[in-house]
Backbone as a ProteinNet text record, in pm:
[ID]
protein_1_A
[PRIMARY]
MKEFKLYGATVAYESGLEASPSVIIKANSYDDIILELESESGWIIRSNAAFKVVFIKEVTDEK
[TERTIARY]
11167.9	11225.7	11143.8	11212.8	11149.1	11134.8	11044.8	11029.3	11090.1	11159.4	11221.9	11182.3	11159.5	11130.2	11253	11301.8	11419.8	11374	11423.8	11383.7	11500.6	11468.8	11566.3	11547.9	11631	11624.2	11494	11442.4	11320.8	11351.1	11262.4	11274.6	11161.1	11192.8	11090.9	11068.6	10943.1	10906.7	10865.5	10870.4	10832.6	10690	10604.3	10464.4	10446.8	10553.3	10546.2	10529.6	10502.5	10490.1	10627.3	10629.7	10752.8	10729.5	10832.9	10824.2	10953.7	10940.1	11056.9	11042.3	11140.1	11129.3	11144.3	11073.8	11086.9	11054	11102.8	11076.4	11077.8	10992.7	10991.2	11061.4	11156.2	11228.6	11223.4	11249.8	11256.2	11401.9	11439.5	11576.4	11573.5	11678	11685.8	11720.2	11798.9	11843.3	11890.4	11913.3	11971.7	12107.8	12183.1	12316.1	12310.4	12210.3	12196	12171.6	12090.5	12062	12187.3	12258.7	12380.7	12483	12498.5	12591.8	12553.1	12422.5	12377.7	12402.9	12372.7	12394	12542	12627.6	12771.5	12821.6	12765.2	12809.2	12762.8	12662.4	12609.8	12639.5	12740.6	12781.6	12668.2	12582.8	12475.2	12345.1	12342.4	12222.2	12139	12006.6	11917.2	11868.7	11881.2	11846	11745.4	11627	11519.8	11466.2	11379.9	11327.2	11246.2	11184.7	11101.5	11159.1	11279.4	11336.6	11487	11552.9	11695.6	11721.2	11769.4	11797.6	11897	11959	12053.6	11973.4	12000.2	11924.8	11977.9	11883.2	11921.8	11863.6	11765.4	11701.2	11642.6	11654.4	11599	11511	11391.2	11299.6	11240.2	11237.3	11175.7	11023.3	10956.4	10812	10756.2	10665.5	10605.2	10454.5	10392.9	10246.1	10190.1	10104.9	10043.1	9897.1	9870.3	9732.4	9685.8
8972.5	9061.2	9190.4	9295	9425.7	9457.1	9548.9	9594.9	9733.8	9753.3	9881.8	9924.5	10054.4	10107.1	10181.3	10142.3	10204.5	10293.5	10416.6	10514.1	10548.7	10575.2	10624.2	10774.1	10834	10977.5	11012.5	11130.6	11178.9	11226.8	11190.2	11231.9	11329.4	11445.9	11543.8	11538.7	11532.5	11527.6	11666.3	11686.6	11815.1	11854.6	11757.9	11784.1	11838.1	11835	11881.5	11769	11650.2	11535.6	11490.9	11436.1	11381.7	11236.6	11156.8	11016.1	10974.7	10883.4	10831.7	10680.7	10605	10459.7	10418.5	10313.7	10263.5	10114.7	10049.4	9906.8	9878.5	9786.1	9744	9609.8	9601.9	9476	9438.8	9312.6	9264.2	9238	9282.9	9261.8	9265.7	9214.9	9216.4	9354.2	9431.8	9562	9649.2	9776.8	9868	9815.4	9757.1	9704.8	9603.1	9514.2	9414	9480.2	9584.6	9656.1	9725.6	9791	9862.4	9764.8	9648	9548.2	9504.8	9482.5	9442.6	9555.3	9679.5	9793.1	9812.3	9796.7	9810.9	9705.2	9585.2	9479.1	9505.2	9591.5	9624.9	9770.7	9830.4	9969	10069.1	10045.8	10138.7	10113.6	10012	9980	9874.3	9886.5	9778.7	9714.2	9585.2	9515	9405.9	9419.3	9321	9286.1	9187.3	9144	9252.7	9342.1	9445.7	9587	9599.9	9734.1	9727.4	9832.2	9849.5	9999.5	10048.6	10190.5	10216.1	10331	10374.4	10425	10372.8	10408.6	10539.3	10631.1	10758.4	10775.9	10691.5	10707.3	10573.8	10542.2	10419.2	10457	10399.4	10427.9	10297.4	10280.4	10161.2	10176.5	10069.5	10070.6	10026.1	10106.9	10073.2	10064.8	9976.4	9964.8	10071.2	10155.9	10260.7	10225.9	10138.9	10094.7	10150.5
11145.3	11046.6	11039.3	11003.2	10987.7	10839.6	10809.9	10672.2	10658.2	10546.8	10517.4	10377.1	10359.9	10227.2	10177.7	10061.1	10000.9	9886.2	9884	9783.9	9692.9	9566.3	9469.9	9451.3	9368.1	9342	9269.4	9299.4	9235.2	9094.2	9001.9	8863.2	8833.9	8776.2	8739.7	8588.7	8550	8408.1	8359.4	8229.4	8170.9	8207.3	8226.5	8259.9	8401.7	8480.7	8618.8	8718.9	8671.6	8761.4	8809.6	8929.9	8985.8	9024.9	9015.1	9052.7	9121	9214.9	9285.5	9296.1	9245.7	9258.3	9404.5	9442.7	9579.3	9581	9683.6	9701.3	9851.5	9893.7	10034	10043.8	10136.3	10157.1	10304.7	10332.5	10470.6	10505.4	10624.7	10673.6	10825.9	10886.5	11032.2	11087.6	11010.5	11060.1	10944.7	10975.2	10877.9	10831.2	10923.1	10889.3	10776.7	10781.1	10675.2	10539.6	10540.3	10415.1	10363.9	10452.7	10413.8	10354.8	10415.2	10361.9	10221.4	10199.7	10065.5	9964.9	10004.5	9913.9	9882.4	9981.8	9958.2	9860	9867	9775.2	9631.7	9614.3	9481.3	9443.8	9505.6	9476.8	9495.1	9593.6	9624.5	9551.2	9466.5	9389.6	9461.4	9452.3	9493.1	9364	9355.2	9231.7	9266.3	9210.5	9227.5	9089.5	9081.6	8951.5	8881.9	8958.6	8897.5	8911.4	8967.1	8986.4	9008.7	8963.1	8991.6	8995.5	9109	9121.2	9233.1	9229	9330.6	9450.5	9566.7	9687.1	9745.4	9776	9836.1	9976.5	10012.2	10143.4	10186.2	10315.9	10372.1	10490.8	10494.8	10605.3	10655.9	10788.1	10844.3	10836.7	10791.3	10780.9	10916	10972.7	11100	11083.8	11156.9	11156	11248.8	11193.9	11275.4	11294.7	11391.6	11419.5	11549.9
[MASK]
+++++++++++++++++++++++++++++++++++++++++++++++++++++++++++++++

């Protein structure tokens, strides 16, 4: 299995700080992730996070 990092939209605060929710999941392929997102109307839902996914990136080991 591969690891993928899913990102949500960036939120800007009055203080000037920005934050973007993200979660790392394991899947066999991008297709598996897309199927799961389509079944949840574009949302990723985990026990510690729920957000609309705007970007997916495969996590690679850079050793």
